[in-house]
C-alpha positions as a Markdown table, in Angstrom:
| # | Residue | x | y | z |
|---|---|---|---|---|
| 1 | Met | -184.0 | 37.6 | 34.8 |
| 2 | Lys | -181.8 | 38.3 | 37.8 |
| 3 | Lys | -178.7 | 38.3 | 35.4 |
| 4 | Arg | -180.4 | 40.9 | 33.3 |
| 5 | Ile | -181.0 | 43.0 | 36.4 |
| 6 | Leu | -177.3 | 42.6 | 37.4 |
| 7 | Gln | -176.3 | 43.7 | 33.9 |
| 8 | Leu | -178.5 | 46.8 | 34.0 |
| 9 | Phe | -177.0 | 47.8 | 37.4 |
| 10 | Thr | -173.4 | 47.4 | 36.0 |
| 11 | Phe | -174.4 | 49.6 | 33.0 |
| 12 | Leu | -175.8 | 52.3 | 35.5 |
| 13 | Ser | -172.6 | 52.1 | 37.5 |
| 14 | Leu | -170.6 | 53.1 | 34.4 |
| 15 | Met | -173.1 | 55.9 | 33.6 |
| 16 | Thr | -172.9 | 57.4 | 37.0 |
| 17 | Ile | -169.5 | 59.0 | 36.4 |
| 18 | Ser | -170.2 | 62.6 | 35.7 |
| 19 | Ser | -168.1 | 65.8 | 35.5 |
| 20 | Val | -171.0 | 68.0 | 36.6 |
| 21 | Ala | -169.8 | 67.8 | 40.1 |
| 22 | Thr | -166.1 | 68.7 | 39.2 |
| 23 | Ala | -166.7 | 71.9 | 37.1 |
| 24 | Gln | -168.6 | 75.1 | 37.5 |
| 25 | Val | -169.7 | 75.5 | 33.8 |
| 26 | Asp | -170.5 | 72.2 | 32.2 |
| 27 | Phe | -172.6 | 70.7 | 29.4 |
| 28 | Thr | -172.3 | 67.0 | 30.3 |
| 29 | Pro | -175.5 | 65.0 | 30.7 |
| 30 | Ile | -176.4 | 64.5 | 34.4 |
| 31 | Phe | -176.6 | 60.8 | 35.5 |
| 32 | Thr | -178.2 | 59.8 | 38.7 |
| 33 | Gln | -176.0 | 60.7 | 41.8 |
| 34 | Ile | -176.6 | 61.0 | 45.5 |
| 35 | Lys | -173.5 | 62.3 | 47.2 |
| 36 | Leu | -172.1 | 63.8 | 50.5 |
| 37 | Glu | -168.9 | 65.8 | 50.3 |
| 38 | Ala | -167.0 | 66.8 | 53.5 |
| 39 | Arg | -163.7 | 68.6 | 54.1 |
| 40 | Ala | -162.1 | 69.3 | 57.5 |
| 41 | Asp | -158.8 | 71.2 | 57.9 |
| 42 | Phe | -156.5 | 72.4 | 60.6 |
| 43 | Asp | -155.1 | 75.9 | 59.8 |
| 44 | Tyr | -152.3 | 77.9 | 61.2 |
| 45 | Tyr | -152.0 | 81.6 | 60.3 |
| 46 | His | -149.1 | 83.9 | 61.0 |
| 47 | Ile | -150.0 | 87.5 | 60.1 |
| 48 | Asn | -147.2 | 90.2 | 60.0 |
| 49 | Thr | -148.1 | 93.8 | 59.5 |
| 50 | Tyr | -145.7 | 96.7 | 58.8 |
| 51 | Glu | -146.8 | 100.4 | 58.7 |
| 52 | Ser | -144.2 | 102.9 | 57.5 |
| 53 | Tyr | -145.8 | 106.1 | 59.1 |
| 54 | Tyr | -145.8 | 104.5 | 62.6 |
| 55 | Gly | -142.7 | 102.6 | 62.0 |
| 56 | Thr | -144.3 | 99.5 | 63.6 |
| 57 | Arg | -144.6 | 95.8 | 62.9 |
| 58 | Thr | -147.1 | 93.7 | 64.6 |
| 59 | Asn | -147.4 | 89.9 | 64.6 |
| 60 | Glu | -150.5 | 87.8 | 65.2 |
| 61 | Ser | -151.0 | 84.0 | 65.1 |
| 62 | Gln | -154.2 | 82.2 | 64.7 |
| 63 | Tyr | -154.8 | 78.4 | 64.5 |
| 64 | Gly | -157.5 | 75.7 | 64.9 |
| 65 | Phe | -159.7 | 73.0 | 63.4 |
| 66 | His | -162.3 | 73.9 | 61.0 |
| 67 | Gly | -165.2 | 72.0 | 59.2 |
| 68 | Arg | -164.7 | 73.8 | 55.9 |
| 69 | Tyr | -167.3 | 72.0 | 53.6 |
| 70 | Phe | -170.1 | 69.6 | 54.1 |
| 71 | Asn | -172.1 | 69.4 | 50.8 |
| 72 | Phe | -175.2 | 67.4 | 49.8 |
| 73 | Val | -175.3 | 66.6 | 46.0 |
| 74 | Ile | -178.1 | 65.1 | 44.1 |
| 75 | Gly | -179.0 | 65.0 | 40.3 |
| 76 | Gly | -180.4 | 62.8 | 37.7 |
| 77 | Pro | -182.5 | 62.6 | 34.4 |
| 78 | Leu | -186.1 | 63.6 | 34.3 |
| 79 | Gly | -187.3 | 61.9 | 31.2 |
| 80 | Glu | -185.5 | 61.7 | 27.9 |
| 81 | Lys | -184.5 | 65.4 | 27.5 |
| 82 | Phe | -184.6 | 66.8 | 30.9 |
| 83 | Ser | -182.2 | 66.6 | 33.9 |
| 84 | Tyr | -181.7 | 68.4 | 37.2 |
| 85 | Phe | -178.7 | 69.1 | 39.6 |
| 86 | Phe | -178.7 | 70.4 | 43.2 |
| 87 | Arg | -175.8 | 71.1 | 45.4 |
| 88 | Gln | -176.3 | 72.5 | 48.9 |
| 89 | Arg | -173.5 | 73.7 | 51.4 |
| 90 | Ile | -174.6 | 72.3 | 54.8 |
| 91 | Val | -171.6 | 73.9 | 56.4 |
| 92 | Ala | -171.5 | 77.5 | 55.3 |
| 93 | Thr | -171.6 | 81.1 | 56.6 |
| 94 | Pro | -175.4 | 82.3 | 56.6 |
| 95 | Gly | -176.0 | 84.6 | 53.7 |
| 96 | Asp | -177.2 | 88.1 | 53.7 |
| 97 | Val | -179.3 | 88.1 | 50.7 |
| 98 | Ser | -181.7 | 85.1 | 50.6 |
| 99 | Leu | -182.4 | 81.8 | 52.0 |
| 100 | Phe | -180.6 | 80.3 | 49.0 |
| 101 | Asp | -177.2 | 81.8 | 49.6 |
| 102 | Asn | -175.8 | 78.4 | 50.6 |
| 103 | Thr | -177.3 | 76.7 | 47.6 |
| 104 | Asp | -174.7 | 76.4 | 44.9 |
| 105 | Phe | -176.8 | 74.7 | 42.2 |
| 106 | Leu | -180.3 | 74.1 | 41.7 |
| 107 | Tyr | -181.1 | 74.1 | 38.0 |
| 108 | Leu | -183.0 | 72.3 | 35.3 |
| 109 | Asn | -181.5 | 71.3 | 32.0 |
| 110 | Tyr | -183.4 | 70.9 | 28.7 |
| 111 | Met | -181.5 | 69.4 | 25.8 |
| 112 | Pro | -183.6 | 69.3 | 22.6 |
| 113 | Ser | -180.7 | 67.7 | 20.9 |
| 114 | Lys | -177.2 | 66.6 | 21.6 |
| 115 | Asn | -175.9 | 69.9 | 20.5 |
| 116 | Trp | -178.2 | 72.3 | 22.3 |
| 117 | Met | -178.9 | 73.1 | 25.9 |
| 118 | Ile | -181.1 | 75.4 | 27.8 |
| 119 | Arg | -180.6 | 75.8 | 31.6 |
| 120 | Val | -182.8 | 77.7 | 34.1 |
| 121 | Gly | -182.2 | 77.9 | 38.0 |
| 122 | Lys | -179.4 | 78.8 | 40.4 |
| 123 | Asp | -176.1 | 78.3 | 38.7 |
| 124 | Ala | -172.5 | 79.5 | 38.6 |
| 125 | Leu | -171.9 | 82.6 | 36.6 |
| 126 | Ala | -170.4 | 81.6 | 33.3 |
| 127 | Val | -166.9 | 83.1 | 34.0 |
| 128 | Gly | -163.6 | 81.7 | 32.4 |
| 129 | Gly | -160.5 | 80.6 | 34.1 |
| 130 | Phe | -159.3 | 77.2 | 35.6 |
| 131 | Glu | -159.2 | 78.3 | 39.2 |
| 132 | Tyr | -162.7 | 79.6 | 39.0 |
| 133 | Asp | -163.9 | 76.4 | 37.3 |
| 134 | Ala | -162.8 | 74.0 | 40.0 |
| 135 | Pro | -165.3 | 73.1 | 42.7 |
| 136 | Pro | -164.5 | 75.2 | 45.9 |
| 137 | Ile | -164.0 | 72.0 | 47.8 |
| 138 | Asn | -160.9 | 71.3 | 45.6 |
| 139 | Val | -159.5 | 74.9 | 45.8 |
| 140 | Leu | -156.9 | 74.4 | 48.7 |
| 141 | Phe | -155.6 | 78.0 | 48.7 |
| 142 | Ser | -157.0 | 80.7 | 46.5 |
| 143 | Thr | -156.6 | 84.2 | 45.2 |
| 144 | Tyr | -158.1 | 87.3 | 46.6 |
| 145 | Tyr | -160.7 | 87.7 | 43.9 |
| 146 | Trp | -161.7 | 84.1 | 44.1 |
| 147 | Asp | -162.2 | 84.6 | 47.9 |
| 148 | Asn | -164.7 | 87.4 | 47.2 |
| 149 | Phe | -166.5 | 86.2 | 44.1 |
| 150 | Tyr | -170.1 | 85.6 | 44.9 |
| 151 | Cys | -170.7 | 83.5 | 41.9 |
| 152 | Phe | -173.7 | 81.3 | 42.5 |
| 153 | Gln | -176.8 | 83.2 | 41.2 |
| 154 | Pro | -180.2 | 82.6 | 39.6 |
| 155 | Ala | -179.7 | 82.5 | 35.9 |
| 156 | Val | -180.9 | 81.4 | 32.5 |
| 157 | Ala | -178.5 | 80.2 | 29.9 |
| 158 | Ala | -178.4 | 78.7 | 26.4 |
| 159 | Ala | -175.4 | 76.7 | 25.0 |
| 160 | Tyr | -174.4 | 75.1 | 21.8 |
| 161 | Lys | -171.9 | 72.2 | 21.8 |
| 162 | Thr | -170.1 | 70.8 | 18.8 |
| 163 | Asp | -170.7 | 67.2 | 17.4 |
| 164 | Asp | -167.3 | 66.1 | 18.9 |
| 165 | Ala | -168.1 | 67.7 | 22.3 |
| 166 | Asn | -164.9 | 69.6 | 22.4 |
| 167 | Gln | -166.2 | 73.1 | 22.0 |
| 168 | Met | -169.1 | 74.8 | 23.7 |
| 169 | Phe | -170.5 | 78.4 | 23.4 |
| 170 | Leu | -172.8 | 79.6 | 26.2 |
| 171 | Leu | -174.8 | 82.8 | 26.7 |
| 172 | Gln | -176.1 | 83.5 | 30.1 |
| 173 | Ile | -178.2 | 86.2 | 31.9 |
| 174 | Ala | -178.0 | 86.1 | 35.7 |
| 175 | Asn | -178.0 | 88.3 | 38.8 |
| 176 | Ser | -174.9 | 90.3 | 39.2 |
| 177 | Pro | -172.3 | 89.5 | 42.0 |
| 178 | Tyr | -172.8 | 93.1 | 43.3 |
| 179 | Val | -176.3 | 91.9 | 44.6 |
| 180 | His | -174.5 | 90.3 | 47.5 |
| 181 | Tyr | -172.3 | 93.1 | 48.3 |
| 182 | Gly | -175.1 | 95.6 | 48.4 |
| 183 | Ala | -177.1 | 93.8 | 51.1 |
| 184 | Pro | -174.9 | 94.4 | 54.1 |
| 185 | Tyr | -175.4 | 98.3 | 53.6 |
| 186 | Leu | -179.2 | 98.3 | 53.5 |
| 187 | Asn | -179.4 | 99.6 | 57.0 |
| 188 | Tyr | -177.0 | 102.6 | 56.3 |
| 189 | Gly | -179.4 | 104.7 | 54.1 |
| 190 | Ala | -179.1 | 103.0 | 50.9 |
| 191 | Gly | -182.5 | 102.0 | 49.4 |
| 192 | Ser | -183.8 | 98.6 | 48.3 |
| 193 | Glu | -182.6 | 99.3 | 44.8 |
| 194 | Trp | -179.1 | 98.3 | 46.0 |
| 195 | Lys | -179.9 | 94.6 | 46.0 |
| 196 | Ser | -182.5 | 94.4 | 43.3 |
| 197 | Gly | -182.5 | 94.8 | 39.6 |
| 198 | Leu | -178.7 | 94.1 | 39.3 |
| 199 | Leu | -177.9 | 91.8 | 36.3 |
| 200 | Ser | -175.0 | 90.3 | 34.7 |
| 201 | Phe | -174.5 | 89.4 | 31.0 |
| 202 | Asn | -172.0 | 86.6 | 30.3 |
| 203 | Ala | -170.6 | 85.0 | 27.1 |
| 204 | Tyr | -168.5 | 81.9 | 27.6 |
| 205 | Tyr | -166.5 | 79.6 | 25.3 |
| 206 | Ser | -164.7 | 76.3 | 26.3 |
| 207 | Gly | -162.5 | 74.4 | 23.8 |
| 208 | Lys | -160.3 | 71.4 | 23.9 |
| 209 | Phe | -157.6 | 70.9 | 21.3 |
| 210 | Gly | -155.7 | 67.7 | 22.2 |
| 211 | His | -153.8 | 68.5 | 25.3 |
| 212 | Phe | -154.7 | 72.1 | 25.3 |
| 213 | Lys | -157.7 | 73.6 | 26.8 |
| 214 | Val | -159.2 | 77.1 | 27.0 |
| 215 | Leu | -162.0 | 78.7 | 29.2 |
| 216 | His | -162.7 | 82.2 | 28.0 |
| 217 | Ser | -165.4 | 84.6 | 29.0 |
| 218 | Val | -166.5 | 88.3 | 28.5 |
| 219 | Asn | -168.8 | 89.4 | 31.3 |
| 220 | Met | -170.7 | 92.7 | 32.2 |
| 221 | Phe | -171.6 | 92.9 | 36.0 |
| 222 | Glu | -174.1 | 95.6 | 36.9 |
| 223 | Arg | -173.0 | 97.6 | 39.9 |
| 224 | Pro | -175.2 | 99.2 | 42.5 |
| 225 | Asp | -175.1 | 102.6 | 40.8 |
| 226 | His | -176.5 | 100.6 | 37.7 |
| 227 | Lys | -173.2 | 101.0 | 35.7 |
| 228 | Phe | -171.2 | 98.0 | 34.7 |
| 229 | Met | -167.9 | 96.4 | 35.7 |
| 230 | Asn | -166.5 | 95.0 | 32.4 |
| 231 | Tyr | -164.8 | 91.7 | 33.0 |
| 232 | Ile | -162.7 | 89.4 | 30.8 |
| 233 | Ala | -161.2 | 86.0 | 32.0 |
| 234 | Leu | -159.1 | 84.0 | 29.6 |
| 235 | Gly | -158.1 | 80.5 | 31.1 |
| 236 | His | -155.4 | 78.2 | 29.4 |
| 237 | Glu | -154.3 | 74.7 | 30.4 |
| 238 | Leu | -151.9 | 72.1 | 29.1 |
| 239 | Glu | -152.8 | 68.7 | 30.4 |
| 240 | Tyr | -150.9 | 65.3 | 30.2 |
| 241 | Asp | -150.9 | 62.2 | 32.2 |
| 242 | Lys | -148.0 | 63.1 | 34.5 |
| 243 | Trp | -148.5 | 66.8 | 34.8 |
| 244 | Asp | -150.6 | 69.8 | 34.1 |
| 245 | Ile | -150.4 | 73.6 | 34.3 |
| 246 | Tyr | -152.9 | 76.5 | 33.8 |
| 247 | Leu | -152.6 | 80.1 | 33.3 |
| 248 | Asp | -155.5 | 82.5 | 34.0 |
| 249 | Leu | -155.4 | 86.1 | 32.7 |
| 250 | Ile | -158.2 | 88.3 | 34.1 |
| 251 | His | -158.8 | 92.0 | 33.5 |
| 252 | Arg | -161.7 | 94.1 | 34.9 |
| 253 | Ser | -162.6 | 97.6 | 34.2 |
| 254 | Asn | -165.2 | 100.2 | 35.5 |
| 255 | His | -165.0 | 102.3 | 32.5 |
| 256 | Leu | -164.8 | 101.3 | 28.8 |
| 257 | Gly | -162.1 | 104.0 | 28.3 |
| 258 | Asn | -159.6 | 105.2 | 30.8 |
| 259 | Asp | -159.8 | 102.4 | 33.3 |
| 260 | Trp | -158.0 | 99.8 | 31.2 |
| 261 | Gly | -154.9 | 98.2 | 32.5 |
| 262 | Asn | -155.3 | 99.3 | 36.1 |
| 263 | Thr | -157.0 | 96.3 | 37.5 |
| 264 | Phe | -156.1 | 92.6 | 36.6 |
| 265 | Ala | -155.1 | 89.2 | 37.9 |
| 266 | Ile | -152.5 | 86.6 | 36.7 |
| 267 | Val | -153.0 | 83.1 | 38.3 |
| 268 | Ser | -151.0 | 80.0 | 37.5 |
| 269 | Cys | -150.9 | 76.4 | 39.0 |
| 270 | Ala | -148.8 | 73.4 | 38.0 |
| 271 | Asn | -149.4 | 69.7 | 39.2 |
| 272 | Leu | -147.0 | 66.9 | 39.0 |
| 273 | Tyr | -148.4 | 63.4 | 39.4 |
| 274 | Phe | -146.8 | 60.4 | 40.8 |
| 275 | Lys | -147.8 | 56.7 | 41.2 |
| 276 | His | -150.2 | 55.6 | 44.0 |
| 277 | Gly | -152.3 | 58.7 | 44.1 |
| 278 | Phe | -149.9 | 61.2 | 45.0 |
| 279 | Asn | -149.2 | 64.6 | 43.5 |
| 280 | Ile | -147.6 | 67.9 | 44.3 |
| 281 | Phe | -148.4 | 71.3 | 43.1 |
| 282 | Val | -147.1 | 75.0 | 43.1 |
| 283 | Lys | -149.5 | 77.9 | 42.7 |
| 284 | Gly | -148.9 | 81.6 | 42.4 |
| 285 | Ala | -150.8 | 84.8 | 41.6 |
| 286 | Tyr | -150.5 | 88.6 | 41.3 |
| 287 | Glu | -153.4 | 90.8 | 41.5 |
| 288 | Gln | -153.8 | 94.6 | 41.5 |
| 289 | Asn | -156.7 | 97.1 | 41.8 |
| 290 | Lys | -155.5 | 100.6 | 40.8 |
| 291 | Ser | -158.8 | 101.9 | 39.9 |
| 292 | Asn | -160.0 | 105.2 | 41.4 |
| 293 | Glu | -163.6 | 104.7 | 40.5 |
| 294 | Val | -165.9 | 106.0 | 43.3 |
| 295 | Ile | -169.5 | 104.7 | 43.6 |
| 296 | Pro | -171.4 | 107.6 | 45.0 |
| 297 | Gly | -173.4 | 106.8 | 48.1 |
| 298 | Tyr | -172.3 | 103.2 | 48.4 |
| 299 | Gly | -171.9 | 102.1 | 52.0 |
| 300 | Phe | -169.7 | 104.7 | 53.5 |
| 301 | Gly | -168.8 | 106.4 | 50.2 |
| 302 | Gly | -165.5 | 104.6 | 49.7 |
| 303 | Leu | -163.8 | 103.2 | 46.7 |
| 304 | Phe | -165.4 | 99.9 | 45.6 |
| 305 | Asp | -164.6 | 96.9 | 43.7 |
| 306 | Cys | -166.2 | 93.7 | 44.7 |
| 307 | Phe | -163.2 | 91.5 | 43.9 |
| 308 | Gly | -160.3 | 93.6 | 45.3 |
| 309 | Glu | -159.9 | 96.9 | 47.4 |
| 310 | Ala | -158.7 | 100.0 | 45.4 |
| 311 | Gly | -155.1 | 100.8 | 45.8 |
| 312 | His | -154.3 | 97.4 | 46.8 |
| 313 | Thr | -152.0 | 94.6 | 45.4 |
| 314 | Tyr | -152.1 | 91.0 | 46.3 |
| 315 | Cys | -149.2 | 88.4 | 45.7 |
| 316 | Thr | -150.1 | 84.9 | 46.6 |
| 317 | Tyr | -147.8 | 81.9 | 46.3 |
| 318 | Gly | -147.5 | 78.4 | 47.9 |
| 319 | Val | -146.7 | 74.7 | 47.5 |
| 320 | Gly | -148.9 | 71.6 | 48.4 |
| 321 | Ala | -149.4 | 68.0 | 48.1 |
| 322 | Glu | -152.4 | 65.7 | 47.9 |
| 323 | Tyr | -152.7 | 61.9 | 48.4 |
| 324 | Arg | -155.6 | 59.7 | 47.3 |
| 325 | Pro | -155.1 | 56.0 | 48.2 |
| 326 | Glu | -155.7 | 53.8 | 45.4 |
| 327 | Ala | -157.8 | 51.4 | 47.6 |
| 328 | Cys | -160.1 | 54.4 | 48.3 |
| 329 | Pro | -159.7 | 57.3 | 45.8 |
| 330 | Asp | -162.7 | 59.1 | 47.3 |
| 331 | Phe | -160.7 | 60.0 | 50.4 |
| 332 | Arg | -158.0 | 62.6 | 50.0 |
| 333 | Leu | -155.4 | 63.9 | 52.4 |
| 334 | His | -153.8 | 67.4 | 51.6 |
| 335 | Ala | -151.3 | 69.9 | 52.9 |
| 336 | Phe | -150.1 | 73.2 | 51.8 |
| 337 | Leu | -148.0 | 76.1 | 52.9 |
| 338 | Ala | -148.8 | 79.5 | 51.3 |
| 339 | Asn | -148.2 | 83.1 | 51.7 |
| 340 | Arg | -150.1 | 86.3 | 50.7 |
| 341 | Thr | -148.6 | 89.7 | 50.6 |
| 342 | Thr | -151.0 | 92.6 | 50.6 |
| 343 | Thr | -149.6 | 96.2 | 50.0 |
| 344 | Tyr | -151.4 | 99.4 | 50.0 |
| 345 | Thr | -151.1 | 103.1 | 51.0 |
| 346 | Glu | -153.4 | 104.9 | 53.2 |
| 347 | Thr | -153.7 | 108.6 | 53.8 |
| 348 | Ile | -153.5 | 109.8 | 57.5 |
| 349 | Pro | -156.2 | 112.5 | 57.8 |
| 350 | Ser | -155.3 | 116.0 | 58.9 |
| 351 | Ala | -157.2 | 115.5 | 62.1 |
| 352 | Tyr | -154.2 | 113.3 | 63.1 |
| 353 | Thr | -151.3 | 115.0 | 61.3 |
| 354 | Thr | -150.8 | 118.2 | 59.2 |
| 355 | Pro | -150.4 | 118.1 | 56.3 |
| 356 | Tyr | -151.9 | 114.8 | 55.1 |
| 357 | Ser | -149.4 | 111.9 | 55.2 |
| 358 | Asp | -149.0 | 108.7 | 53.5 |
| 359 | Asn | -148.8 | 105.4 | 55.3 |
| 360 | Asn | -147.4 | 102.4 | 53.4 |
| 361 | Val | -148.7 | 99.2 | 54.7 |
| 362 | Glu | -147.5 | 95.7 | 54.0 |
| 363 | Val | -149.4 | 92.6 | 55.4 |
| 364 | Asn | -147.8 | 89.1 | 55.1 |
| 365 | Ser | -150.2 | 86.2 | 55.9 |
| 366 | Leu | -148.4 | 82.9 | 56.2 |
| 367 | Arg | -150.8 | 79.8 | 56.2 |
| 368 | Phe | -150.0 | 76.2 | 57.0 |
| 369 | Asn | -152.8 | 73.8 | 56.3 |
| 370 | Ile | -153.5 | 70.1 | 56.6 |
| 371 | Gly | -156.8 | 68.4 | 56.0 |
| 372 | Ile | -159.0 | 65.6 | 54.8 |
| 373 | Thr | -161.7 | 65.4 | 52.1 |
| 374 | Trp | -164.2 | 62.5 | 51.9 |
| 375 | Asp | -166.5 | 62.2 | 48.9 |
| 376 | Met | -169.2 | 59.6 | 49.8 |
| 377 | Asp | -171.1 | 58.5 | 46.7 |
| 378 | Ile | -174.1 | 56.9 | 48.3 |
| 379 | His | -175.7 | 56.1 | 45.0 |
| 380 | Arg | -172.7 | 54.0 | 43.9 |
| 381 | Met | -172.5 | 52.4 | 47.4 |
| 382 | Leu | -176.2 | 51.4 | 47.2 |
| 383 | Lys | -175.7 | 50.1 | 43.6 |
| 384 | Asp | -172.6 | 48.0 | 44.5 |
| 385 | Arg | -174.5 | 46.5 | 47.4 |
| 386 | Ile | -177.5 | 45.5 | 45.3 |
| 387 | Ala | -175.3 | 44.2 | 42.6 |
| 388 | Lys | -173.3 | 42.2 | 45.1 |
| 389 | Ser | -176.5 | 40.9 | 46.6 |
| 390 | Leu | -177.9 | 39.8 | 43.2 |
| 391 | Ser | -174.6 | 38.2 | 42.3 |
| 392 | Glu | -174.6 | 36.1 | 45.6 |
| 393 | Lys | -178.2 | 35.0 | 45.0 |
| 394 | Ser | -177.4 | 34.2 | 41.3 |
| 395 | Ala | -174.6 | 32.0 | 42.5 |
| 396 | Leu | -176.8 | 30.2 | 45.0 |
| 397 | Asp | -179.3 | 29.6 | 42.3 |
């Protein structure tokens, strides 16, 4: 009897490996897991700002230790066809919208067959791209749009997966990310409609063809004026044992007609893997928002795009390294050096100068980071402890 119990625990240990915790949009069955994830960093920022109108250049340095993430993760089956998943950020900035702002995932899956899935609850918006797909704790330095994407929203989704599990098609209706950005302005005369009744409609496709993977989506995000931002994200990745590289192409438009080509992002990252758990990576991105769309009455009446400020370009690039000891792969050391250059033109009002004058601004933000990440799999630790105890008792018998 004890041997049968030991065999059962060994089988459950193998089943515990789940990719749900490593991707935003997934169709994998959720096996039992209880985890704590923590990340702490030391950051050094050096910010250099140049303004052409004033002919000035200013420098500023900031540094310090930060507890960036502390997540509680739990998930598991609920009978034969149901499962659940929950991830809560314990260390996070309090939200403006609801008590669940710091809850990333809290959803229920129903799988009537191996091909179909229905999901209800708080989930990631179904958006393509590999930078977006990675868990936030693993994105060491990010693009501007990623920094401002309020992606975890209440949602309902239906998905179909092919028999070989290599392709998935998903349709999702969820709250719009603009729900979050409307909330801070509720006290400035905008009514409650700014944060209610805003939806997003998302069509998502993931495919794997040997070493080549794609994560594509077409999305419509309802804005506070009840018009839509049209969003297309096309993610592509080549993955081999020793290296991988992805390329994300993102386009967004506030009009179906004359706004095409003004606002987009190109993001790429390459990893090179060595022995003993060490890898280096390089990452770069170019983003621009050339849209002149005005949302009347929003906040202070300015130009608005919830993923990037109008008239701005952002160029981000850097190099980094990660190390996971073979003896403890759940522990990670990381370091990177990255720079972001933000450029834009601001108009000096006639109250200060006549006529109006342009001020070209360039901001370089150089960041050095070193940190640690610890993934404590409590469920696996308990199973290992129980299995070891049973094995010792069996040997004594």
